[in-house]
MIMAR-772759 format. One record per residue: x, y, z of N, C-alpha, C in turn. Coordinates in nm, 2 decimals. Layout:
residues N
@n.X = X | n.Y = Y | n.Z = Z | ca.X = X | ca.Y = Y | ca.Z = Z | c.X = X | c.Y = Y | c.Z = Z;
...
***
This chain:
residues 64
@n.X = 9.25 | n.Y = 7.48 | n.Z = -6.42 | ca.X = 9.21 | ca.Y = 7.38 | ca.Z = -6.51 | c.X = 9.07 | c.Y = 7.31 | c.Z = -6.42;
@n.X = 9.02 | n.Y = 7.27 | n.Z = -6.52 | ca.X = 8.90 | ca.Y = 7.17 | ca.Z = -6.53 | c.X = 8.88 | c.Y = 7.04 | c.Z = -6.54;
@n.X = 8.77 | n.Y = 7.00 | n.Z = -6.52 | ca.X = 8.81 | ca.Y = 6.78 | ca.Z = -6.53 | c.X = 8.69 | c.Y = 6.74 | c.Z = -6.56;
@n.X = 8.69 | n.Y = 6.75 | n.Z = -6.70 | ca.X = 8.66 | ca.Y = 6.64 | ca.Z = -6.75 | c.X = 8.60 | c.Y = 6.48 | c.Z = -6.72;
@n.X = 8.48 | n.Y = 6.41 | n.Z = -6.70 | ca.X = 8.45 | ca.Y = 6.31 | ca.Z = -6.70 | c.X = 8.43 | c.Y = 6.26 | c.Z = -6.76;
@n.X = 8.46 | n.Y = 6.12 | n.Z = -6.86 | ca.X = 8.41 | ca.Y = 6.05 | ca.Z = -6.93 | c.X = 8.33 | c.Y = 5.92 | c.Z = -6.82;
@n.X = 8.19 | n.Y = 5.90 | n.Z = -6.81 | ca.X = 8.12 | ca.Y = 5.85 | ca.Z = -6.71 | c.X = 8.04 | c.Y = 5.73 | c.Z = -6.80;
@n.X = 8.10 | n.Y = 5.72 | n.Z = -6.91 | ca.X = 8.07 | ca.Y = 5.61 | ca.Z = -6.97 | c.X = 8.19 | c.Y = 5.48 | c.Z = -6.95;
@n.X = 8.32 | n.Y = 5.53 | n.Z = -6.87 | ca.X = 8.46 | ca.Y = 5.47 | ca.Z = -6.83 | c.X = 8.46 | c.Y = 5.44 | c.Z = -6.68;
@n.X = 8.40 | n.Y = 5.55 | n.Z = -6.66 | ca.X = 8.44 | ca.Y = 5.61 | ca.Z = -6.48 | c.X = 8.34 | c.Y = 5.48 | c.Z = -6.47;
@n.X = 8.44 | n.Y = 5.38 | n.Z = -6.35 | ca.X = 8.39 | ca.Y = 5.26 | ca.Z = -6.25 | c.X = 8.37 | c.Y = 5.34 | c.Z = -6.10;
@n.X = 8.38 | n.Y = 5.40 | n.Z = -6.08 | ca.X = 8.37 | ca.Y = 5.47 | ca.Z = -5.93 | c.X = 8.46 | c.Y = 5.40 | c.Z = -5.85;
@n.X = 8.59 | n.Y = 5.35 | n.Z = -5.84 | ca.X = 8.68 | ca.Y = 5.25 | ca.Z = -5.80 | c.X = 8.76 | c.Y = 5.35 | c.Z = -5.65;
@n.X = 8.72 | n.Y = 5.48 | n.Z = -5.66 | ca.X = 8.77 | ca.Y = 5.58 | ca.Z = -5.54 | c.X = 8.89 | c.Y = 5.63 | c.Z = -5.58;
@n.X = 8.99 | n.Y = 5.55 | n.Z = -5.68 | ca.X = 9.15 | ca.Y = 5.60 | ca.Z = -5.67 | c.X = 9.15 | c.Y = 5.77 | c.Z = -5.71;
@n.X = 9.04 | n.Y = 5.81 | n.Z = -5.80 | ca.X = 9.07 | ca.Y = 5.96 | ca.Z = -5.79 | c.X = 9.07 | c.Y = 6.01 | c.Z = -5.60;
@n.X = 8.97 | n.Y = 5.99 | n.Z = -5.56 | ca.X = 8.90 | ca.Y = 6.01 | ca.Z = -5.46 | c.X = 9.04 | c.Y = 6.03 | c.Z = -5.35;
@n.X = 9.09 | n.Y = 5.93 | n.Z = -5.37 | ca.X = 9.19 | ca.Y = 5.88 | ca.Z = -5.30 | c.X = 9.35 | c.Y = 5.98 | c.Z = -5.31;
@n.X = 9.33 | n.Y = 5.99 | n.Z = -5.40 | ca.X = 9.47 | ca.Y = 6.10 | ca.Z = -5.46 | c.X = 9.39 | c.Y = 6.24 | c.Z = -5.42;
@n.X = 9.27 | n.Y = 6.29 | n.Z = -5.44 | ca.X = 9.27 | ca.Y = 6.43 | ca.Z = -5.42 | c.X = 9.11 | c.Y = 6.44 | c.Z = -5.34;
@n.X = 9.15 | n.Y = 6.40 | n.Z = -5.21 | ca.X = 8.98 | ca.Y = 6.40 | ca.Z = -5.18 | c.X = 8.92 | c.Y = 6.49 | c.Z = -5.12;
@n.X = 8.96 | n.Y = 6.62 | n.Z = -5.15 | ca.X = 8.89 | ca.Y = 6.73 | ca.Z = -5.13 | c.X = 8.82 | c.Y = 6.80 | c.Z = -5.28;
@n.X = 8.88 | n.Y = 6.68 | n.Z = -5.39 | ca.X = 8.81 | ca.Y = 6.76 | ca.Z = -5.54 | c.X = 8.71 | c.Y = 6.63 | c.Z = -5.60;
@n.X = 8.76 | n.Y = 6.51 | n.Z = -5.56 | ca.X = 8.62 | ca.Y = 6.39 | ca.Z = -5.59 | c.X = 8.57 | c.Y = 6.33 | c.Z = -5.46;
@n.X = 8.46 | n.Y = 6.24 | n.Z = -5.53 | ca.X = 8.39 | ca.Y = 6.20 | ca.Z = -5.38 | c.X = 8.30 | c.Y = 6.05 | c.Z = -5.44;
@n.X = 8.34 | n.Y = 5.95 | n.Z = -5.38 | ca.X = 8.26 | ca.Y = 5.83 | ca.Z = -5.42 | c.X = 8.19 | c.Y = 5.85 | c.Z = -5.33;
@n.X = 8.06 | n.Y = 5.83 | n.Z = -5.38 | ca.X = 7.95 | ca.Y = 5.82 | ca.Z = -5.23 | c.X = 7.89 | c.Y = 5.73 | c.Z = -5.19;
@n.X = 7.80 | n.Y = 5.64 | n.Z = -5.13 | ca.X = 7.82 | ca.Y = 5.51 | ca.Z = -5.07 | c.X = 7.69 | c.Y = 5.45 | c.Z = -5.14;
@n.X = 7.62 | n.Y = 5.52 | n.Z = -5.29 | ca.X = 7.62 | ca.Y = 5.44 | ca.Z = -5.39 | c.X = 7.69 | c.Y = 5.40 | c.Z = -5.53;
@n.X = 7.82 | n.Y = 5.45 | n.Z = -5.47 | ca.X = 7.90 | ca.Y = 5.42 | ca.Z = -5.58 | c.X = 7.95 | c.Y = 5.50 | c.Z = -5.70;
@n.X = 7.85 | n.Y = 5.61 | n.Z = -5.67 | ca.X = 7.86 | ca.Y = 5.74 | ca.Z = -5.78 | c.X = 7.96 | c.Y = 5.81 | c.Z = -5.70;
@n.X = 8.02 | n.Y = 5.89 | n.Z = -5.84 | ca.X = 8.14 | ca.Y = 5.95 | ca.Z = -5.77 | c.X = 8.11 | c.Y = 6.07 | c.Z = -5.86;
@n.X = 8.16 | n.Y = 6.20 | n.Z = -5.74 | ca.X = 8.17 | ca.Y = 6.37 | ca.Z = -5.78 | c.X = 8.29 | c.Y = 6.42 | c.Z = -5.77;
@n.X = 8.23 | n.Y = 6.49 | n.Z = -5.87 | ca.X = 8.37 | ca.Y = 6.64 | ca.Z = -5.89 | c.X = 8.28 | c.Y = 6.71 | c.Z = -5.81;
@n.X = 8.36 | n.Y = 6.76 | n.Z = -5.71 | ca.X = 8.35 | ca.Y = 6.88 | ca.Z = -5.57 | c.X = 8.35 | c.Y = 7.01 | c.Z = -5.63;
@n.X = 8.42 | n.Y = 7.03 | n.Z = -5.73 | ca.X = 8.42 | ca.Y = 7.20 | ca.Z = -5.79 | c.X = 8.42 | c.Y = 7.21 | c.Z = -5.95;
@n.X = 8.42 | n.Y = 7.31 | n.Z = -6.00 | ca.X = 8.42 | ca.Y = 7.28 | ca.Z = -6.09 | c.X = 8.57 | c.Y = 7.33 | c.Z = -6.15;
@n.X = 8.62 | n.Y = 7.47 | n.Z = -6.14 | ca.X = 8.74 | ca.Y = 7.50 | ca.Z = -6.11 | c.X = 8.87 | c.Y = 7.44 | c.Z = -6.04;
@n.X = 8.98 | n.Y = 7.37 | n.Z = -6.05 | ca.X = 9.05 | ca.Y = 7.32 | ca.Z = -5.98 | c.X = 9.13 | c.Y = 7.40 | c.Z = -5.87;
@n.X = 9.13 | n.Y = 7.41 | n.Z = -5.78 | ca.X = 9.23 | ca.Y = 7.56 | ca.Z = -5.69 | c.X = 9.34 | c.Y = 7.49 | c.Z = -5.70;
@n.X = 9.43 | n.Y = 7.60 | n.Z = -5.71 | ca.X = 9.61 | ca.Y = 7.55 | ca.Z = -5.73 | c.X = 9.67 | c.Y = 7.48 | c.Z = -5.65;
@n.X = 9.60 | n.Y = 7.51 | n.Z = -5.51 | ca.X = 9.68 | ca.Y = 7.37 | ca.Z = -5.46 | c.X = 9.67 | c.Y = 7.26 | c.Z = -5.42;
@n.X = 9.50 | n.Y = 7.25 | n.Z = -5.55 | ca.X = 9.51 | ca.Y = 7.11 | ca.Z = -5.58 | c.X = 9.47 | c.Y = 7.03 | c.Z = -5.72;
@n.X = 9.56 | n.Y = 7.13 | n.Z = -5.78 | ca.X = 9.63 | ca.Y = 7.07 | ca.Z = -5.92 | c.X = 9.71 | c.Y = 6.96 | c.Z = -5.92;
@n.X = 9.83 | n.Y = 6.95 | n.Z = -5.80 | ca.X = 9.90 | ca.Y = 6.80 | ca.Z = -5.84 | c.X = 9.84 | c.Y = 6.71 | c.Z = -5.78;
@n.X = 9.76 | n.Y = 6.73 | n.Z = -5.70 | ca.X = 9.64 | ca.Y = 6.59 | ca.Z = -5.63 | c.X = 9.56 | c.Y = 6.56 | c.Z = -5.77;
@n.X = 9.52 | n.Y = 6.63 | n.Z = -5.89 | ca.X = 9.44 | ca.Y = 6.62 | ca.Z = -5.94 | c.X = 9.47 | c.Y = 6.54 | c.Z = -6.08;
@n.X = 9.61 | n.Y = 6.59 | n.Z = -6.11 | ca.X = 9.67 | ca.Y = 6.52 | ca.Z = -6.26 | c.X = 9.71 | c.Y = 6.39 | c.Z = -6.20;
@n.X = 9.74 | n.Y = 6.38 | n.Z = -6.08 | ca.X = 9.78 | ca.Y = 6.23 | ca.Z = -6.00 | c.X = 9.67 | c.Y = 6.14 | c.Z = -5.99;
@n.X = 9.59 | n.Y = 6.22 | n.Z = -5.97 | ca.X = 9.47 | ca.Y = 6.11 | ca.Z = -5.99 | c.X = 9.39 | c.Y = 6.10 | c.Z = -6.15;
@n.X = 9.44 | n.Y = 6.19 | n.Z = -6.20 | ca.X = 9.37 | ca.Y = 6.14 | ca.Z = -6.37 | c.X = 9.47 | c.Y = 6.04 | c.Z = -6.38;
@n.X = 9.61 | n.Y = 6.02 | n.Z = -6.40 | ca.X = 9.67 | ca.Y = 5.95 | ca.Z = -6.44 | c.X = 9.70 | c.Y = 5.81 | c.Z = -6.39;
@n.X = 9.64 | n.Y = 5.82 | n.Z = -6.26 | ca.X = 9.61 | ca.Y = 5.67 | ca.Z = -6.16 | c.X = 9.47 | c.Y = 5.61 | c.Z = -6.23;
@n.X = 9.39 | n.Y = 5.71 | n.Z = -6.28 | ca.X = 9.25 | ca.Y = 5.62 | ca.Z = -6.35 | c.X = 9.32 | c.Y = 5.52 | c.Z = -6.42;
@n.X = 9.23 | n.Y = 5.38 | n.Z = -6.35 | ca.X = 9.28 | ca.Y = 5.31 | ca.Z = -6.46 | c.X = 9.17 | c.Y = 5.27 | c.Z = -6.55;
@n.X = 9.09 | n.Y = 5.36 | n.Z = -6.59 | ca.X = 8.98 | ca.Y = 5.35 | ca.Z = -6.70 | c.X = 9.03 | c.Y = 5.49 | c.Z = -6.79;
@n.X = 9.09 | n.Y = 5.54 | n.Z = -6.75 | ca.X = 9.14 | ca.Y = 5.69 | ca.Z = -6.79 | c.X = 9.01 | c.Y = 5.74 | c.Z = -6.83;
@n.X = 8.93 | n.Y = 5.81 | n.Z = -6.70 | ca.X = 8.80 | ca.Y = 5.83 | ca.Z = -6.71 | c.X = 8.80 | c.Y = 6.01 | c.Z = -6.74;
@n.X = 8.96 | n.Y = 6.05 | n.Z = -6.68 | ca.X = 8.93 | ca.Y = 6.18 | ca.Z = -6.61 | c.X = 9.02 | c.Y = 6.28 | c.Z = -6.73;
@n.X = 9.00 | n.Y = 6.38 | n.Z = -6.80 | ca.X = 9.07 | ca.Y = 6.42 | ca.Z = -6.87 | c.X = 9.03 | c.Y = 6.59 | c.Z = -6.80;
@n.X = 9.23 | n.Y = 6.64 | n.Z = -6.80 | ca.X = 9.24 | ca.Y = 6.79 | ca.Z = -6.78 | c.X = 9.25 | c.Y = 6.91 | c.Z = -6.85;
@n.X = 9.12 | n.Y = 6.95 | n.Z = -6.85 | ca.X = 9.12 | ca.Y = 7.06 | ca.Z = -6.94 | c.X = 9.14 | c.Y = 7.23 | c.Z = -6.91;
@n.X = 9.25 | n.Y = 7.29 | n.Z = -6.99 | ca.X = 9.33 | ca.Y = 7.42 | ca.Z = -6.89 | c.X = 9.45 | c.Y = 7.38 | c.Z = -6.91;
@n.X = 9.52 | n.Y = 7.27 | n.Z = -6.90 | ca.X = 9.65 | ca.Y = 7.23 | ca.Z = -6.88 | c.X = 9.75 | c.Y = 7.33 | c.Z = -6.91;
***
């Protein structure tokens, strides 16, 4: 599974980071980063939760 981010929609509100802190990081400059190219198996459920909770629907999961 890969994560595509719609950067025009992303507000870096850290909801994704709270759901999957091993995969998403919002830095001190309020910029969101995806920490891995391919989501590890043990993080897939957390990433699904993060995408579902994103208020701007900025995350798309590819290869589901």
